[in-house]
N, C-alpha and C positions, 0 to 999 in steps of 0.2 A: 617624238621629241619631248623631253621633259619640260615641265613648266619653267620658263625663264623670264627674267625681267631685264630690260635694257639698263645699262648704266646711264646712258643719255640718248636723247633723240633730237634730231635736227630737222626741222621743216625747211624746205627750200622750194623755189620755183625755178624751173629750167629757163635759162636765158637764151635768147636767139643765137648769140655768138658761140654757145656751147654745142650747137648742132652741126652735123656734117652736111654734105650735099644731098643726102637722102632724107634730111629732116629729122634725124635721130641723134641723140646725144653722142658725141664723139667719145670713143672708149676711154681715153685718158682722163676725161672729166670725172668718171666714176671714182677713180682713185682720189681726185681732188675732193669729191664729196665726202669720202671716208676720212680724209685728212681733216677736213673741217669738223666732222663729227668727233674726231679724236680730241680736238680742243674743247668740245662740249663736255667730254668725259672729264678732262682736267678741271673744267669750271665746276662740274657737279661735285667732284671729290675734294678739290682743294680751294675753289673759289676763283682761281685764275691760273694761267700758264706760269706767270711769275711766281705764284705761291708754290706751285709744283717744283720749280727750279730751286726755290729756297730750301727744299728738303735735302738738297745736295745731289740730286740725280736728274737726268733728262732721259728722253726716249728717242730711239731711232727705229725706222722701219727696217726689218731684216728680211722680210718675205711678204709677198702678197699674191693672192690667187683670186681671180675674178671668174664668176660664172654668170653669163647673161641669159636671162629667162624670158624677158619681154622688153621691147624698146621703150625708151623714155623720149618724149618729144618736147618741142618748144612749148612753153607755158604750162607744162604738167606740174602739178603740185606733188612734191615727193616728201617722204619722211625717211631719214637715214637713222637707223637704230643700231646701237653698238652693244653687243653682248659679250661679256667676258666668259671664255670657255676653258681657259687653262692659265695657271700662274705657276711658273717655275722658280728657279733660283735667281736667274738673271734676265728672264724673258717672260712674256705673257702673250696670249693669243686671244684675239677678238674675232667674232663673227659679226660682220656688218651686213645688215639687210636693208635694201632700198625698196620702198613700196610706193606705188602710185595708187591711192585708194586702198582697196583690199588686195591688189595684185602685187606679189613680190616680183620685182623686175630684175633685181641683181643681188647676188650673194658674193660677199668678199670676205676672204679669210686673211687676217693681218697678224703677223708676228712682230712684236716690238721687243727691243732689247734695251734694258736700262744701261745708261752709261754715266761715267763721271764727267761732268761738263768741262773740267779742267784738262783731263787727259784724253778724253774721247774713247776711253777703254771701257769695256763692259764691266759692270759691277752689280752686286746685289743691292736691292733697294733697302732703305732703312725700315725698321719695323712699322712705323706709322704709315708709310706708303703701302707696304704689304697689306696691312690691316684695312686700309681704305679700299683697295682694289678687291681683296678676297671676300669682302662682304657681299660682292655681287656674283660670286661664283655660284653656279647652279648646285642645288642639293644633289648628292650622289643618289643614283637610282637603286 
């Protein structure tokens, strides 16, 4: 895998209510963790979600794929890292990696589509938004 840098990282601690009867984080919470980290991406690039909206676009999740590699449990300290891997005309793709210490527990691929907040239709992002995101694309091999 080429050297890559996360756009944002979110540290979090697993709360008791996020675990299922087996004592493992319930699967739907991993998407919530990725969603929380996506707002950290906006904070990193624009300062806040509101500042992102002020550019004239918003984002919606169009696709997600999760791969579970190791369980996360109550009180585990996790880090959720967001890596931009593709930027298209109206969409972009992130690889989200959840780690507990040095162990990668979960890999999530998320595809987001830019939309016009007024019409909720897909749209190309303005140049300043494209520039902010694409600065984090990995160098071609």
